[in-house]
C-alpha positions in Angstrom: -10.9 -8.1 16.6 -13.1 -10.0 19.0 -11.2 -10.7 22.4 -14.1 -13.0 23.5 -13.8 -15.4 20.8 -10.1 -14.9 19.9 -10.8 -14.3 16.2 -9.1 -11.4 14.2 -10.2 -10.8 10.5 -8.8 -8.6 7.9 -10.4 -7.9 4.5 -9.2 -8.5 0.9 -6.8 -8.1 -0.7 -4.7 -9.4 2.1 -7.7 -11.3 3.6 -6.9 -13.4 6.6 -8.6 -14.8 9.7 -6.4 -15.5 12.9 -7.6 -17.6 15.6 -5.7 -16.7 18.6 -7.9 -18.2 21.3 -5.1 -20.5 22.4 -2.1 -18.7 23.6 0.6 -21.1 22.4 -0.6 -21.6 18.8 -2.4 -19.5 16.1 -4.6 -20.9 13.2 -4.3 -18.8 10.2 -7.1 -19.1 7.5 -6.6 -17.7 4.0 -9.5 -17.5 1.6 -9.3 -17.9 -2.2 -7.8 -14.9 -3.9 -6.1 -13.6 -0.8 -2.7 -12.0 -1.4 -1.7 -12.3 2.3 2.0 -13.4 3.0 3.7 -13.8 6.2 6.6 -11.6 4.8 10.3 -12.8 4.7 11.5 -12.7 8.3 13.2 -14.7 11.0 13.2 -15.5 14.7 16.1 -15.4 17.2 14.7 -16.8 20.4 11.9 -19.1 19.1 11.9 -22.1 16.9 8.7 -22.0 14.8 6.5 -25.0 13.5 4.1 -24.8 10.6 1.3 -27.3 10.0 -0.9 -27.2 7.1 -4.3 -28.4 7.9 -6.1 -27.6 4.6 -5.1 -26.5 1.2 -1.6 -25.7 -0.2 1.0 -23.1 0.8 4.3 -21.9 -1.0 7.1 -21.6 1.6 10.5 -20.2 1.4 12.8 -21.6 3.9 16.5 -20.7 3.9 17.7 -21.3 0.3 14.9 -23.4 -0.7 11.2 -23.0 -1.9 8.6 -25.7 -1.6 4.9 -26.5 -1.9 3.3 -28.1 1.1 -0.2 -29.7 0.6 -2.4 -31.0 3.4 -2.5 -34.6 2.5 -3.3 -36.5 5.6 -4.8 -36.2 9.0 -1.4 -36.3 10.9 0.2 -33.9 8.5 3.9 -33.4 10.0 4.9 -30.1 10.9 7.6 -28.0 9.0 10.2 -26.9 11.4 11.8 -23.5 11.1 15.0 -23.2 13.1 16.1 -19.8 14.8 17.7 -17.5 12.4 16.3 -19.2 9.3 14.8 -16.7 6.8 11.2 -17.9 6.0 8.0 -16.8 4.3 4.8 -18.5 3.3 1.6 -17.7 1.5 -1.1 -19.4 -0.5 0.4 -21.7 -3.3 -2.2 -20.2 -5.7 -4.7 -17.4 -5.6 -7.4 -19.7 -6.7 -8.3 -23.1 -5.2 -9.3 -24.3 -1.6 -9.4 -22.3 1.7 -5.9 -22.5 3.3 -5.6 -23.3 7.1 -2.2 -23.4 8.7 -1.3 -23.8 12.5 1.7 -21.9 13.7 3.2 -22.6 17.1 6.6 -21.9 18.7 9.2 -23.4 21.0 9.2 -22.0 23.8 5.5 -22.0 24.0 5.4 -18.7 26.0 2.3 -17.1 24.7 4.1 -14.5 22.8 2.7 -15.8 19.4 -0.9 -14.7 20.3 0.2 -11.5 21.7 2.2 -10.7 18.6 -0.9 -11.2 16.3 -3.2 -9.3 18.8 -1.0 -6.3 18.6 0.1 -6.5 15.0 -3.5 -6.4 13.9 -4.6 -3.8 16.5 -2.2 -1.4 15.0 -3.2 -2.3 11.4 -6.9 -2.3 12.0 -7.0 0.8 14.4 -4.3 3.2 12.7 -6.9 5.6 11.1 -8.9 5.8 14.4 -6.0 6.3 16.6 -4.6 9.3 14.4 -8.1 10.9 13.9 -8.4 10.8 17.8 -5.0 12.1 18.7 -3.7 14.3 15.8 -5.6 17.7 15.8 -7.0 18.4 12.4 -6.2 15.0 10.8 -9.5 14.6 9.3 -8.9 17.7 7.3 -5.6 16.7 5.7 -5.7 15.7 2.1 -6.3 12.1 1.5 -2.7 11.5 -0.1 -1.3 13.2 3.2 -3.4 11.1 5.5 -2.4 7.8 3.6 1.2 8.7 4.0 0.9 9.5 7.7 -1.1 6.4 8.3 1.6 4.2 6.4 4.4 5.7 8.4 2.5 5.3 11.7 1.7 1.7 11.0 5.3 1.0 10.0 6.7 2.7 13.2 4.4 0.6 15.4 4.9 -2.7 13.6 8.7 -2.2 13.9 8.3 -1.6 17.8 6.2 -4.9 17.9 8.8 -6.8 15.6 11.5 -5.7 18.1 10.1 -6.8 21.2 8.4 -10.0 20.0 11.0 -11.7 18.2 9.8 -11.1 14.5 12.8 -9.8 12.5 11.9 -8.7 9.0 14.3 -8.9 6.2 14.7 -5.3 4.9 17.8 -5.1 2.8 17.8 -8.7 1.4 21.2 -8.6 -0.2 20.6 -12.1 -1.4 17.5 -13.7 -2.7 17.6 -16.6 -0.4 19.9 -17.1 2.7 20.8 -20.3 4.4 20.0 -19.0 7.7 23.0 -20.3 9.7 22.8 -18.9 13.3 26.6 -18.2 13.4 26.4 -15.8 10.7 23.4 -14.0 12.2 24.8 -13.9 15.7 28.2 -12.4 14.8 26.5 -9.7 12.8 28.5 -10.5 9.6 25.2 -10.1 7.4 24.4 -6.8 6.2 20.9 -7.8 6.3 21.0 -8.6 10.0 22.6 -5.4 10.8 20.2 -3.2 8.9 17.0 -5.0 10.3 18.4 -4.8 13.8 19.4 -1.1 13.3 16.0 -0.1 12.0 14.0 -2.0 14.7 16.3 -0.5 17.5 15.7 2.9 16.0 11.9 2.5 16.0 12.1 1.2 19.6 14.1 4.2 20.6 11.5 6.5 19.0 8.7 4.6 20.5 10.0 5.1 23.9 10.5 8.8 23.5 6.8 9.1 22.6 5.4 6.5 25.0 4.6 3.8 22.3 4.4 0.4 23.6 4.8 -3.0 21.7 2.3 -4.7 23.7 -0.8 -2.6 24.6 -3.7 -3.3 27.0 -6.3 -1.9 24.4 -5.3 -4.5 21.8 -4.4 -7.6 24.2 -6.7 -9.8 26.2 -6.4 -8.8 30.0 -5.0 -12.2 31.2 -2.3 -12.2 28.4 -1.4 -8.6 29.0 -1.0 -9.3 32.7 1.3 -12.2 31.9 3.3 -10.2 29.4 3.7 -7.3 32.1 4.8 -9.8 34.8 7.4 -11.6 32.5 8.6 -8.2 31.0 9.1 -6.7 34.5 10.8 -9.7 35.7 13.2 -9.7 32.9 14.1 -6.0 33.5 14.7 -6.7 37.2 17.5 -9.2 36.4 
């Protein structure tokens, strides 16, 4: 993670590069053979737009699956409505590098903040636990892996809860039409389970002082904007 350039890189097998140098959009680059996926999820306060700049991606959107290939300079964006389940990844492991630009409406800077903190947790989990858990380095490797996995999942759920990225956890159906009315009324078991687990993670986080957005992972200007907006919302 390089806050001066806005570039975040992760290695294989889920190799990915995020360019978050602009707060209102993120450029995601997937090299050949990367197994990275956005994961099946939905948003409740943001409409998302995906634009394929290079290569081909496989997209699940609601109850459909499609392949989108960059074919022209003014490639149209794919609109992802609020509450619509969606996921994307490389169309094929082999082939060209894939480049996709993600943005949201409203363009409030949360997209970049989300990726800074998500990757901060993933890339620094081992260091954080080694520093803060006495004797952690002496644990058997299998135990350390379990603790690191739990730590990452807990912190990611806290981030998901605060930054409008709701993962599909139960998935009682393979696809879902993503109608907002169904999600808002809580009639979906998937909606209930996801919100329950994220709320529990957020509660545990508060008890232990864990934050969704952290100063050590977030560029100063973005962190200050987040703090100002968050404090404003709490004062209403």
